[in-house]
Structures are given as structure tokens and as C-alpha cells.
N, CA, C and O atoms as a Tripos MOL2 file, in Angstrom:
@<TRIPOS>MOLECULE
protein
  292   291    73     0     0
PROTEIN
NO_CHARGES

@<TRIPOS>ATOM
      1 N           9.1330   20.0670    5.3350 N.3       1 MET1
      2 CA          8.4260   18.8810    5.5850 C.3       1 MET1
      3 C           9.3840   17.9470    6.2160 C.2       1 MET1
      4 O          10.5560   17.7990    5.8680 O.2       1 MET1
      5 N           8.6590   17.2110    7.3610 N.am      2 GLN2
      6 CA          9.4420   16.0680    8.0380 C.3       2 GLN2
      7 C           8.7880   14.7550    7.7190 C.2       2 GLN2
      8 O           7.5750   14.6990    7.5170 O.2       2 GLN2
      9 N           9.4970   13.7890    7.6730 N.am      3 VAL3
     10 CA          8.8670   12.3830    7.7750 C.3       3 VAL3
     11 C           9.2300   11.7160    9.0520 C.2       3 VAL3
     12 O          10.4050   11.5620    9.3850 O.2       3 VAL3
     13 N           8.1610   11.2950    9.8100 N.am      4 LEU4
     14 CA          8.5220   10.8990   11.2110 C.3       4 LEU4
     15 C           7.9060    9.2550   11.2820 C.2       4 LEU4
     16 O           6.8760    8.9420   10.6840 O.2       4 LEU4
     17 N           8.5110    8.5190   11.9050 N.am      5 LYS5
     18 CA          8.0050    7.1930   12.1650 C.3       5 LYS5
     19 C           8.0260    6.9700   13.7110 C.2       5 LYS5
     20 O           9.0770    6.8210   14.3350 O.2       5 LYS5
     21 N           6.7850    6.9580   14.2810 N.am      6 VAL6
     22 CA          6.7270    6.7680   15.7840 C.3       6 VAL6
     23 C           5.9510    5.6750   15.9950 C.2       6 VAL6
     24 O           5.3120    5.1360   15.0910 O.2       6 VAL6
     25 N           5.9610    5.2530   17.3020 N.am      7 LYS7
     26 CA          4.9350    4.1140   17.7510 C.3       7 LYS7
     27 C           4.0780    4.7380   18.6830 C.2       7 LYS7
     28 O           4.5390    5.5170   19.5170 O.2       7 LYS7
     29 N           2.7890    4.4520   18.6170 N.am      8 GLY8
     30 CA          1.7460    4.9620   19.5250 C.3       8 GLY8
     31 C           1.1740    3.9240   20.2920 C.2       8 GLY8
     32 O           1.6010    2.7700   20.2550 O.2       8 GLY8
     33 N           0.1260    4.3280   21.0540 N.am      9 GLU9
     34 CA         -0.7500    3.1600   21.7490 C.3       9 GLU9
     35 C          -1.9560    3.6980   21.5820 C.2       9 GLU9
     36 O          -2.2100    4.9010   21.5230 O.2       9 GLU9
     37 N          -2.7560    2.7380   21.5000 N.am     10 VAL10
     38 CA         -4.3390    2.6990   21.3230 C.3      10 VAL10
     39 C          -4.9010    2.6040   22.7280 C.2      10 VAL10
     40 O          -4.4860    1.6400   23.3710 O.2      10 VAL10
     41 N          -5.7420    3.3900   23.3190 N.am     11 GLY11
     42 CA         -6.1410    3.1950   24.6360 C.3      11 GLY11
     43 C          -7.4030    2.4280   24.7040 C.2      11 GLY11
     44 O          -7.8420    2.1370   23.5910 O.2      11 GLY11
     45 N          -8.0710    2.0400   25.6650 N.am     12 SER12
     46 CA         -9.1520    1.1650   25.8480 C.3      12 SER12
     47 C         -10.3960    1.9380   25.1850 C.2      12 SER12
     48 O         -11.3900    1.3180   24.8080 O.2      12 SER12
     49 N         -10.2780    3.3140   25.0710 N.am     13 ASP13
     50 CA        -11.4230    4.1240   24.6550 C.3      13 ASP13
     51 C         -11.3540    4.1510   23.0460 C.2      13 ASP13
     52 O         -12.1490    4.7590   22.3290 O.2      13 ASP13
     53 N         -10.3290    3.4310   22.6380 N.am     14 GLY14
     54 CA        -10.1610    3.4960   21.0210 C.3      14 GLY14
     55 C          -9.4740    4.7210   20.5130 C.2      14 GLY14
     56 O          -9.4550    4.9480   19.3030 O.2      14 GLY14
     57 N          -8.9130    5.5160   21.3700 N.am     15 SER15
     58 CA         -8.1660    6.8160   20.9150 C.3      15 SER15
     59 C          -6.5900    6.5700   20.7480 C.2      15 SER15
     60 O          -5.8970    6.0570   21.6270 O.2      15 SER15
     61 N          -6.1640    6.9620   19.6260 N.am     16 LEU16
     62 CA         -4.7670    6.7560   19.5140 C.3      16 LEU16
     63 C          -3.8180    7.8240   20.2450 C.2      16 LEU16
     64 O          -3.9870    9.0120   19.9690 O.2      16 LEU16
     65 N          -2.9580    7.5000   21.0440 N.am     17 HIS17
     66 CA         -2.1170    8.3860   21.6900 C.3      17 HIS17
     67 C          -0.8130    8.4880   21.1370 C.2      17 HIS17
     68 O          -0.1660    7.4410   21.1690 O.2      17 HIS17
     69 N          -0.2270    9.5480   20.6060 N.am     18 LEU18
     70 CA          0.9940    9.7960   20.0460 C.3      18 LEU18
     71 C           1.6810   10.6970   20.9530 C.2      18 LEU18
     72 O           1.0390   11.4770   21.6580 O.2      18 LEU18
     73 N           3.0210   10.6330   20.9800 N.am     19 ASP19
     74 CA          3.9090   11.7050   21.5440 C.3      19 ASP19
     75 C           5.1400   11.9450   20.5840 C.2      19 ASP19
     76 O           6.1370   11.2230   20.6060 O.2      19 ASP19
     77 N           4.9980   12.9130   19.8280 N.am     20 ILE20
     78 CA          5.7090   13.1900   18.6230 C.3      20 ILE20
     79 C           6.5930   14.4660   18.8750 C.2      20 ILE20
     80 O           6.0940   15.5910   18.9040 O.2      20 ILE20
     81 N           7.8760   14.2400   19.0470 N.am     21 PRO21
     82 CA          8.7470   15.3690   19.2070 C.3      21 PRO21
     83 C           9.2980   16.0160   17.8720 C.2      21 PRO21
     84 O           9.9300   15.3580   17.0460 O.2      21 PRO21
     85 N           8.9970   17.4090   17.7250 N.am     22 THR22
     86 CA          9.3550   17.9850   16.5530 C.3      22 THR22
     87 C          10.1690   19.2310   16.7400 C.2      22 THR22
     88 O          10.3580   19.6230   17.8910 O.2      22 THR22
     89 N          10.6690   19.8920   15.7280 N.am     23 GLN23
     90 CA         11.5300   20.9140   15.8490 C.3      23 GLN23
     91 C          10.6020   22.1010   15.0830 C.2      23 GLN23
     92 O          11.1390   23.0880   14.5800 O.2      23 GLN23
     93 N           9.2760   21.9040   15.0600 N.am     24 LEU24
     94 CA          8.3670   22.8220   14.2650 C.3      24 LEU24
     95 C           8.0530   24.0240   15.0340 C.2      24 LEU24
     96 O           7.9550   23.9330   16.2580 O.2      24 LEU24
     97 N           7.8930   25.1000   14.4590 N.am     25 SER25
     98 CA          7.2860   26.2650   15.2390 C.3      25 SER25
     99 C           5.9110   25.9940   15.7060 C.2      25 SER25
    100 O           5.2040   25.1560   15.1460 O.2      25 SER25
    101 N           5.5000   26.7240   16.7730 N.am     26 PRO26
    102 CA          4.0680   26.6370   17.1490 C.3      26 PRO26
    103 C           3.1900   27.2250   16.0840 C.2      26 PRO26
    104 O           3.4560   28.2530   15.4610 O.2      26 PRO26
    105 N           2.0790   26.4570   15.9250 N.am     27 GLY27
    106 CA          1.0720   26.6590   14.9270 C.3      27 GLY27
    107 C           0.4410   25.6740   14.2460 C.2      27 GLY27
    108 O           0.8680   24.5370   14.4480 O.2      27 GLY27
    109 N          -0.5730   25.8210   13.4010 N.am     28 PRO28
    110 CA         -1.1170   24.6240   12.6170 C.3      28 PRO28
    111 C          -0.1060   23.7330   11.8750 C.2      28 PRO28
    112 O           0.8740   24.2250   11.3150 O.2      28 PRO28
    113 N          -0.3260   22.6000   11.8810 N.am     29 VAL29
    114 CA          0.5170   21.6470   11.0150 C.3      29 VAL29
    115 C          -0.5000   20.7160   10.0840 C.2      29 VAL29
    116 O          -1.6590   20.6500   10.4960 O.2      29 VAL29
    117 N          -0.2640   20.1930    9.2050 N.am     30 GLU30
    118 CA         -0.9420   19.1930    8.4800 C.3      30 GLU30
    119 C          -0.2370   17.7670    8.6350 C.2      30 GLU30
    120 O           0.9700   17.5880    8.4730 O.2      30 GLU30
    121 N          -1.0730   16.8780    8.9400 N.am     31 LEU31
    122 CA         -0.3960   15.5730    9.3900 C.3      31 LEU31
    123 C          -1.3200   14.6050    8.6680 C.2      31 LEU31
    124 O          -2.5380   14.6920    8.5120 O.2      31 LEU31
    125 N          -0.3570   13.5320    8.2040 N.am     32 VAL32
    126 CA         -0.9580   12.3570    7.3100 C.3      32 VAL32
    127 C          -0.4960   11.2980    8.3860 C.2      32 VAL32
    128 O           0.6490   11.2760    8.8370 O.2      32 VAL32
    129 N          -1.6310   10.3060    8.8020 N.am     33 VAL33
    130 CA         -1.4190    9.1130    9.5200 C.3      33 VAL33
    131 C          -1.7140    7.9420    8.7020 C.2      33 VAL33
    132 O          -2.7230    7.9460    7.9960 O.2      33 VAL33
    133 N          -0.9390    6.9560    8.7310 N.am     34 VAL34
    134 CA         -1.2200    5.7070    8.0970 C.3      34 VAL34
    135 C          -1.1130    4.7450    9.1350 C.2      34 VAL34
    136 O          -0.0500    4.5530    9.7250 O.2      34 VAL34
    137 N          -2.2480    4.0780    9.4100 N.am     35 LEU35
    138 CA         -2.4420    3.1400   10.4910 C.3      35 LEU35
    139 C          -2.5260    1.8200    9.9660 C.2      35 LEU35
    140 O          -3.1080    1.5130    8.9260 O.2      35 LEU35
    141 N          -1.8050    0.9120   10.8760 N.am     36 GLY36
    142 CA         -1.6790   -0.4530   10.6670 C.3      36 GLY36
    143 C          -1.2770   -1.1760   11.9130 C.2      36 GLY36
    144 O          -0.5400   -0.6520   12.7480 O.2      36 GLY36
    145 N          -1.7590   -2.3670   12.0330 N.am     37 SER37
    146 CA         -1.4900   -3.1620   13.2810 C.3      37 SER37
    147 C          -0.2530   -3.9300   13.2920 C.2      37 SER37
    148 O          -0.0560   -4.7420   14.1970 O.2      37 SER37
    149 N           0.7170   -3.7180   12.2320 N.am     38 GLY38
    150 CA          1.9420   -4.5820   12.0380 C.3      38 GLY38
    151 C           1.8300   -5.2000   10.9180 C.2      38 GLY38
    152 O           0.7600   -5.1430   10.3120 O.2      38 GLY38
    153 N           2.9710   -5.9560   10.3870 N.am     39 PRO39
    154 CA          3.0090   -6.7420    9.3380 C.3      39 PRO39
    155 C           2.3520   -8.0880    9.6280 C.2      39 PRO39
    156 O           2.5060   -8.7320   10.6660 O.2      39 PRO39
    157 N           1.5140   -8.4720    8.4630 N.am     40 GLN40
    158 CA          0.9090   -9.7550    8.4180 C.3      40 GLN40
    159 C           1.7930  -10.5760    7.8930 C.2      40 GLN40
    160 O           1.8710  -10.5870    6.6650 O.2      40 GLN40
    161 N           2.6890  -11.4770    8.6940 N.am     41 VAL41
    162 CA          3.5750  -12.3330    8.0220 C.3      41 VAL41
    163 C           3.1180  -13.6560    8.2900 C.2      41 VAL41
    164 O           2.8860  -13.9690    9.4570 O.2      41 VAL41
    165 N           2.9470  -14.5410    7.2860 N.am     42 GLY42
    166 CA          2.6880  -15.8720    7.2110 C.3      42 GLY42
    167 C           1.3570  -16.1190    7.4110 C.2      42 GLY42
    168 O           0.9530  -17.1930    7.8570 O.2      42 GLY42
    169 N           0.6290  -15.1830    7.1060 N.am     43 ASN43
    170 CA         -0.8700  -15.5810    7.3330 C.3      43 ASN43
    171 C          -1.4700  -16.4660    6.0550 C.2      43 ASN43
    172 O          -2.6280  -16.8780    6.1140 O.2      43 ASN43
    173 N          -0.7630  -16.6970    5.0800 N.am     44 GLY44
    174 CA         -1.0460  -17.6560    4.1200 C.3      44 GLY44
    175 C          -2.1670  -17.0620    2.9740 C.2      44 GLY44
    176 O          -2.4170  -17.7040    1.9540 O.2      44 GLY44
    177 N          -2.7280  -15.9120    3.2430 N.am     45 SER45
    178 CA         -3.7280  -15.5030    2.2960 C.3      45 SER45
    179 C          -2.9560  -14.4440    1.3350 C.2      45 SER45
    180 O          -2.0970  -13.6580    1.7360 O.2      45 SER45
    181 N          -3.3680  -14.5510    0.1250 N.am     46 LYS46
    182 CA         -3.0090  -13.9110   -0.8770 C.3      46 LYS46
    183 C          -3.9030  -12.6350   -1.2600 C.2      46 LYS46
    184 O          -5.1170  -12.6870   -1.0620 O.2      46 LYS46
    185 N          -3.3740  -11.6140   -1.7470 N.am     47 TYR47
    186 CA         -4.4040  -10.4900   -2.0580 C.3      47 TYR47
    187 C          -5.1400  -10.9460   -3.4950 C.2      47 TYR47
    188 O          -4.6360  -11.5230   -4.4590 O.2      47 TYR47
    189 N          -6.3080  -10.5500   -3.3200 N.am     48 ASP48
    190 CA         -7.1390  -10.8670   -4.3550 C.3      48 ASP48
    191 C          -7.2320   -9.6710   -5.5010 C.2      48 ASP48
    192 O          -8.0240   -8.7540   -5.2820 O.2      48 ASP48
    193 N          -6.5420   -9.6580   -6.5660 N.am     49 PHE49
    194 CA         -6.7150   -8.7170   -7.5150 C.3      49 PHE49
    195 C          -7.8760   -8.5590   -8.5320 C.2      49 PHE49
    196 O          -7.8710   -7.7440   -9.4550 O.2      49 PHE49
    197 N          -8.7860   -9.3600   -8.2760 N.am     50 THR50
    198 CA         -9.9020   -9.5290   -9.2940 C.3      50 THR50
    199 C         -10.5990   -8.0130   -9.3850 C.2      50 THR50
    200 O         -11.1510   -7.6670  -10.4300 O.2      50 THR50
    201 N         -10.5480   -7.2800   -8.4190 N.am     51 ASP51
    202 CA        -11.2130   -5.8380   -8.4450 C.3      51 ASP51
    203 C         -10.3620   -5.0110   -9.3010 C.2      51 ASP51
    204 O         -10.8930   -3.9750   -9.7020 O.2      51 ASP51
    205 N          -9.3250   -5.2070   -9.6180 N.am     52 LEU52
    206 CA         -8.3260   -4.4560  -10.2840 C.3      52 LEU52
    207 C          -8.0760   -4.8280  -11.7370 C.2      52 LEU52
    208 O          -7.5980   -4.0220  -12.5350 O.2      52 LEU52
    209 N          -8.4170   -6.0900  -12.0600 N.am     53 SER53
    210 CA         -8.2000   -6.6000  -13.3200 C.3      53 SER53
    211 C          -9.6080   -6.9060  -14.1740 C.2      53 SER53
    212 O         -10.7510   -7.0270  -13.7340 O.2      53 SER53
    213 N          -9.2030   -6.9740  -15.3140 N.am     54 GLY54
    214 CA        -10.3060   -7.2030  -16.4770 C.3      54 GLY54
    215 C          -9.9390   -8.5830  -17.0530 C.2      54 GLY54
    216 O          -8.9600   -9.2730  -16.7680 O.2      54 GLY54
    217 N         -10.9120   -8.8320  -17.9060 N.am     55 LYS55
    218 CA        -10.8550  -10.1560  -18.8690 C.3      55 LYS55
    219 C         -10.5790   -9.8450  -20.2070 C.2      55 LYS55
    220 O         -11.1990   -8.9610  -20.7980 O.2      55 LYS55
    221 N          -9.6100  -10.5690  -20.7710 N.am     56 LEU56
    222 CA         -9.4100  -10.2970  -22.4110 C.3      56 LEU56
    223 C          -9.9160  -11.5520  -23.1280 C.2      56 LEU56
    224 O          -9.5600  -12.7040  -22.8810 O.2      56 LEU56
    225 N         -10.7220  -11.1910  -23.9720 N.am     57 SER57
    226 CA        -11.2570  -12.3450  -24.9730 C.3      57 SER57
    227 C         -10.2050  -12.4590  -26.0640 C.2      57 SER57
    228 O         -10.0770  -11.5210  -26.8510 O.2      57 SER57
    229 N          -9.3890  -13.6150  -26.1730 N.am     58 TRP58
    230 CA         -8.3390  -13.5360  -27.1760 C.3      58 TRP58
    231 C          -8.6520  -14.6710  -28.2730 C.2      58 TRP58
    232 O          -8.9490  -15.8370  -28.0150 O.2      58 TRP58
    233 N          -8.5270  -14.1020  -29.5330 N.am     59 GLN59
    234 CA         -9.0200  -15.0500  -30.6170 C.3      59 GLN59
    235 C          -7.4620  -15.3670  -31.2910 C.2      59 GLN59
    236 O          -6.7300  -14.4620  -31.6930 O.2      59 GLN59
    237 N          -7.1580  -16.5980  -31.3290 N.am     60 GLY60
    238 CA         -6.0080  -16.9910  -32.0390 C.3      60 GLY60
    239 C          -5.0080  -17.5740  -31.0870 C.2      60 GLY60
    240 O          -5.3480  -17.8650  -29.9400 O.2      60 GLY60
    241 N          -3.6820  -17.7690  -31.5590 N.am     61 ASP61
    242 CA         -2.6260  -18.2530  -30.7280 C.3      61 ASP61
    243 C          -1.9380  -17.1280  -29.9410 C.2      61 ASP61
    244 O          -1.2380  -16.3970  -30.6410 O.2      61 ASP61
    245 N          -1.9910  -16.8380  -28.6460 N.am     62 ALA62
    246 CA         -1.4340  -15.8560  -28.0120 C.3      62 ALA62
    247 C           0.1660  -16.0640  -28.0820 C.2      62 ALA62
    248 O           0.8840  -15.0730  -28.2110 O.2      62 ALA62
    249 N           0.7230  -17.3670  -27.9950 N.am     63 VAL63
    250 CA          2.1470  -17.5380  -27.8750 C.3      63 VAL63
    251 C           2.6940  -17.1930  -29.4090 C.2      63 VAL63
    252 O           3.7910  -16.6450  -29.5170 O.2      63 VAL63
    253 N           2.0240  -17.4750  -30.4280 N.am     64 ALA64
    254 CA          2.4330  -17.1430  -31.6910 C.3      64 ALA64
    255 C           2.6690  -15.5120  -31.8570 C.2      64 ALA64
    256 O           3.7300  -15.0190  -32.2400 O.2      64 ALA64
    257 N           1.5960  -14.8410  -31.5300 N.am     65 VAL65
    258 CA          1.6040  -13.3290  -31.3780 C.3      65 VAL65
    259 C           2.6690  -12.8040  -30.7590 C.2      65 VAL65
    260 O           3.3990  -11.9850  -31.3180 O.2      65 VAL65
    261 N           2.8730  -13.2690  -29.4280 N.am     66 GLN66
    262 CA          3.8830  -12.8020  -28.6070 C.3      66 GLN66
    263 C           5.3960  -13.0450  -29.3700 C.2      66 GLN66
    264 O           6.2070  -12.1190  -29.3850 O.2      66 GLN66
    265 N           5.6780  -14.2280  -29.9370 N.am     67 ARG67
    266 CA          6.7770  -14.6390  -30.7390 C.3      67 ARG67
    267 C           7.0500  -13.6310  -31.7570 C.2      67 ARG67
    268 O           8.1710  -13.1820  -31.9970 O.2      67 ARG67
    269 N           5.8310  -13.2560  -32.4180 N.am     68 LYS68
    270 CA          6.0680  -12.4200  -33.6270 C.3      68 LYS68
    271 C           6.3640  -10.9470  -33.1190 C.2      68 LYS68
    272 O           7.1850  -10.2570  -33.7240 O.2      68 LYS68
    273 N           5.6880  -10.4660  -32.0000 N.am     69 LEU69
    274 CA          6.1820   -9.1810  -31.5930 C.3      69 LEU69
    275 C           7.5930   -9.1610  -31.1500 C.2      69 LEU69
    276 O           8.3340   -8.2160  -31.4210 O.2      69 LEU69
    277 N           7.9800  -10.2130  -30.4600 N.am     70 ARG70
    278 CA          9.3560  -10.2980  -29.8710 C.3      70 ARG70
    279 C          10.3790  -10.3860  -30.9730 C.2      70 ARG70
    280 O          11.4960   -9.9240  -30.7400 O.2      70 ARG70
    281 N          10.1190  -10.9450  -32.1840 N.am     71 ASP71
    282 CA         10.9400  -11.0580  -33.1880 C.3      71 ASP71
    283 C          11.1020   -9.7190  -34.0530 C.2      71 ASP71
    284 O          12.0980   -9.5240  -34.7500 O.2      71 ASP71
    285 N           9.9720   -8.7580  -33.9420 N.am     72 GLU72
    286 CA         10.1450   -7.4350  -34.3470 C.3      72 GLU72
    287 C          11.1810   -6.5430  -33.7110 C.2      72 GLU72
    288 O          11.6320   -5.5560  -34.2920 O.2      72 GLU72
    289 N          11.5410   -6.9120  -32.5150 N.am     73 TRP73
    290 CA         12.6090   -6.1830  -31.8670 C.3      73 TRP73
    291 C          13.9740   -6.3340  -32.5210 C.2      73 TRP73
    292 O          14.9530   -5.7550  -32.0490 O.2      73 TRP73
@<TRIPOS>BOND
     1     1     2 1
     2     2     3 1
     3     3     4 2
     4     3     5 am
     5     5     6 1
     6     6     7 1
     7     7     8 2
     8     7     9 am
     9     9    10 1
    10    10    11 1
    11    11    12 2
    12    11    13 am
    13    13    14 1
    14    14    15 1
    15    15    16 2
    16    15    17 am
    17    17    18 1
    18    18    19 1
    19    19    20 2
    20    19    21 am
    21    21    22 1
    22    22    23 1
    23    23    24 2
    24    23    25 am
    25    25    26 1
    26    26    27 1
    27    27    28 2
    28    27    29 am
    29    29    30 1
    30    30    31 1
    31    31    32 2
    32    31    33 am
    33    33    34 1
    34    34    35 1
    35    35    36 2
    36    35    37 am
    37    37    38 1
    38    38    39 1
    39    39    40 2
    40    39    41 am
    41    41    42 1
    42    42    43 1
    43    43    44 2
    44    43    45 am
    45    45    46 1
    46    46    47 1
    47    47    48 2
    48    47    49 am
    49    49    50 1
    50    50    51 1
    51    51    52 2
    52    51    53 am
    53    53    54 1
    54    54    55 1
    55    55    56 2
    56    55    57 am
    57    57    58 1
    58    58    59 1
    59    59    60 2
    60    59    61 am
    61    61    62 1
    62    62    63 1
    63    63    64 2
    64    63    65 am
    65    65    66 1
    66    66    67 1
    67    67    68 2
    68    67    69 am
    69    69    70 1
    70    70    71 1
    71    71    72 2
    72    71    73 am
    73    73    74 1
    74    74    75 1
    75    75    76 2
    76    75    77 am
    77    77    78 1
    78    78    79 1
    79    79    80 2
    80    79    81 am
    81    81    82 1
    82    82    83 1
    83    83    84 2
    84    83    85 am
    85    85    86 1
    86    86    87 1
    87    87    88 2
    88    87    89 am
    89    89    90 1
    90    90    91 1
    91    91    92 2
    92    91    93 am
    93    93    94 1
    94    94    95 1
    95    95    96 2
    96    95    97 am
    97    97    98 1
    98    98    99 1
    99    99   100 2
   100    99   101 am
   101   101   102 1
   102   102   103 1
   103   103   104 2
   104   103   105 am
   105   105   106 1
   106   106   107 1
   107   107   108 2
   108   107   109 am
   109   109   110 1
   110   110   111 1
   111   111   112 2
   112   111   113 am
   113   113   114 1
   114   114   115 1
   115   115   116 2
   116   115   117 am
   117   117   118 1
   118   118   119 1
   119   119   120 2
   120   119   121 am
   121   121   122 1
   122   122   123 1
   123   123   124 2
   124   123   125 am
   125   125   126 1
   126   126   127 1
   127   127   128 2
   128   127   129 am
   129   129   130 1
   130   130   131 1
   131   131   132 2
   132   131   133 am
   133   133   134 1
   134   134   135 1
   135   135   136 2
   136   135   137 am
   137   137   138 1
   138   138   139 1
   139   139   140 2
   140   139   141 am
   141   141   142 1
   142   142   143 1
   143   143   144 2
   144   143   145 am
   145   145   146 1
   146   146   147 1
   147   147   148 2
   148   147   149 am
   149   149   150 1
   150   150   151 1
   151   151   152 2
   152   151   153 am
   153   153   154 1
   154   154   155 1
   155   155   156 2
   156   155   157 am
   157   157   158 1
   158   158   159 1
   159   159   160 2
   160   159   161 am
   161   161   162 1
   162   162   163 1
   163   163   164 2
   164   163   165 am
   165   165   166 1
   166   166   167 1
   167   167   168 2
   168   167   169 am
   169   169   170 1
   170   170   171 1
   171   171   172 2
   172   171   173 am
   173   173   174 1
   174   174   175 1
   175   175   176 2
   176   175   177 am
   177   177   178 1
   178   178   179 1
   179   179   180 2
   180   179   181 am
   181   181   182 1
   182   182   183 1
   183   183   184 2
   184   183   185 am
   185   185   186 1
   186   186   187 1
   187   187   188 2
   188   187   189 am
   189   189   190 1
   190   190   191 1
   191   191   192 2
   192   191   193 am
   193   193   194 1
   194   194   195 1
   195   195   196 2
   196   195   197 am
   197   197   198 1
   198   198   199 1
   199   199   200 2
   200   199   201 am
   201   201   202 1
   202   202   203 1
   203   203   204 2
   204   203   205 am
   205   205   206 1
   206   206   207 1
   207   207   208 2
   208   207   209 am
   209   209   210 1
   210   210   211 1
   211   211   212 2
   212   211   213 am
   213   213   214 1
   214   214   215 1
   215   215   216 2
   216   215   217 am
   217   217   218 1
   218   218   219 1
   219   219   220 2
   220   219   221 am
   221   221   222 1
   222   222   223 1
   223   223   224 2
   224   223   225 am
   225   225   226 1
   226   226   227 1
   227   227   228 2
   228   227   229 am
   229   229   230 1
   230   230   231 1
   231   231   232 2
   232   231   233 am
   233   233   234 1
   234   234   235 1
   235   235   236 2
   236   235   237 am
   237   237   238 1
   238   238   239 1
   239   239   240 2
   240   239   241 am
   241   241   242 1
   242   242   243 1
   243   243   244 2
   244   243   245 am
   245   245   246 1
   246   246   247 1
   247   247   248 2
   248   247   249 am
   249   249   250 1
   250   250   251 1
   251   251   252 2
   252   251   253 am
   253   253   254 1
   254   254   255 1
   255   255   256 2
   256   255   257 am
   257   257   258 1
   258   258   259 1
   259   259   260 2
   260   259   261 am
   261   261   262 1
   262   262   263 1
   263   263   264 2
   264   263   265 am
   265   265   266 1
   266   266   267 1
   267   267   268 2
   268   267   269 am
   269   269   270 1
   270   270   271 1
   271   271   272 2
   272   271   273 am
   273   273   274 1
   274   274   275 1
   275   275   276 2
   276   275   277 am
   277   277   278 1
   278   278   279 1
   279   279   280 2
   280   279   281 am
   281   281   282 1
   282   282   283 1
   283   283   284 2
   284   283   285 am
   285   285   286 1
   286   286   287 1
   287   287   288 2
   288   287   289 am
   289   289   290 1
   290   290   291 1
   291   291   292 2
@<TRIPOS>SUBSTRUCTURE
     1 MET1         2 RESIDUE 1 A MET
     2 GLN2         6 RESIDUE 1 A GLN
     3 VAL3        10 RESIDUE 1 A VAL
     4 LEU4        14 RESIDUE 1 A LEU
     5 LYS5        18 RESIDUE 1 A LYS
     6 VAL6        22 RESIDUE 1 A VAL
     7 LYS7        26 RESIDUE 1 A LYS
     8 GLY8        30 RESIDUE 1 A GLY
     9 GLU9        34 RESIDUE 1 A GLU
    10 VAL10       38 RESIDUE 1 A VAL
    11 GLY11       42 RESIDUE 1 A GLY
    12 SER12       46 RESIDUE 1 A SER
    13 ASP13       50 RESIDUE 1 A ASP
    14 GLY14       54 RESIDUE 1 A GLY
    15 SER15       58 RESIDUE 1 A SER
    16 LEU16       62 RESIDUE 1 A LEU
    17 HIS17       66 RESIDUE 1 A HIS
    18 LEU18       70 RESIDUE 1 A LEU
    19 ASP19       74 RESIDUE 1 A ASP
    20 ILE20       78 RESIDUE 1 A ILE
    21 PRO21       82 RESIDUE 1 A PRO
    22 THR22       86 RESIDUE 1 A THR
    23 GLN23       90 RESIDUE 1 A GLN
    24 LEU24       94 RESIDUE 1 A LEU
    25 SER25       98 RESIDUE 1 A SER
    26 PRO26      102 RESIDUE 1 A PRO
    27 GLY27      106 RESIDUE 1 A GLY
    28 PRO28      110 RESIDUE 1 A PRO
    29 VAL29      114 RESIDUE 1 A VAL
    30 GLU30      118 RESIDUE 1 A GLU
    31 LEU31      122 RESIDUE 1 A LEU
    32 VAL32      126 RESIDUE 1 A VAL
    33 VAL33      130 RESIDUE 1 A VAL
    34 VAL34      134 RESIDUE 1 A VAL
    35 LEU35      138 RESIDUE 1 A LEU
    36 GLY36      142 RESIDUE 1 A GLY
    37 SER37      146 RESIDUE 1 A SER
    38 GLY38      150 RESIDUE 1 A GLY
    39 PRO39      154 RESIDUE 1 A PRO
    40 GLN40      158 RESIDUE 1 A GLN
    41 VAL41      162 RESIDUE 1 A VAL
    42 GLY42      166 RESIDUE 1 A GLY
    43 ASN43      170 RESIDUE 1 A ASN
    44 GLY44      174 RESIDUE 1 A GLY
    45 SER45      178 RESIDUE 1 A SER
    46 LYS46      182 RESIDUE 1 A LYS
    47 TYR47      186 RESIDUE 1 A TYR
    48 ASP48      190 RESIDUE 1 A ASP
    49 PHE49      194 RESIDUE 1 A PHE
    50 THR50      198 RESIDUE 1 A THR
    51 ASP51      202 RESIDUE 1 A ASP
    52 LEU52      206 RESIDUE 1 A LEU
    53 SER53      210 RESIDUE 1 A SER
    54 GLY54      214 RESIDUE 1 A GLY
    55 LYS55      218 RESIDUE 1 A LYS
    56 LEU56      222 RESIDUE 1 A LEU
    57 SER57      226 RESIDUE 1 A SER
    58 TRP58      230 RESIDUE 1 A TRP
    59 GLN59      234 RESIDUE 1 A GLN
    60 GLY60      238 RESIDUE 1 A GLY
    61 ASP61      242 RESIDUE 1 A ASP
    62 ALA62      246 RESIDUE 1 A ALA
    63 VAL63      250 RESIDUE 1 A VAL
    64 ALA64      254 RESIDUE 1 A ALA
    65 VAL65      258 RESIDUE 1 A VAL
    66 GLN66      262 RESIDUE 1 A GLN
    67 ARG67      266 RESIDUE 1 A ARG
    68 LYS68      270 RESIDUE 1 A LYS
    69 LEU69      274 RESIDUE 1 A LEU
    70 ARG70      278 RESIDUE 1 A ARG
    71 ASP71      282 RESIDUE 1 A ASP
    72 GLU72      286 RESIDUE 1 A GLU
    73 TRP73      290 RESIDUE 1 A TRP
């Protein structure tokens, strides 16, 4: 298996054009493509994790319980 990082070009028709030199034998290959338009630096938005998280209904003093657990170590 090889890991390749290459740059490609998207044509006006929306097709991705890649020129990937390899040392592979002729025949079928399995290809994984991860597409991105480059790093989103400084856009100011933060990822919203609400779809990945749940809510905890806590009864009592959370800090006291944390200290108790820490003291057990």
C-alpha cells in the first residue's frame, strides 16, 4: 500500500483531474480520496459539537464529588 499526497485540478465541468505517478503493476487498484478545498484558517467559526454530545442531569455538588474521587487516588 502507498500513501500519496498530490494536488489536482477541478475542471469547469466539475470533474477532478489527477495525475498520479505510481510504481504499481498494471491492473485494478483501490483508491481512497479525501477532498477538501484547503485549510479554513481564521474563519472565526467554531465546530458545533451538540450533535455529538448529550446532557447530564446532575444532582448534588459536582466539585465535591470530583474532589472525593481525586482524593481516592
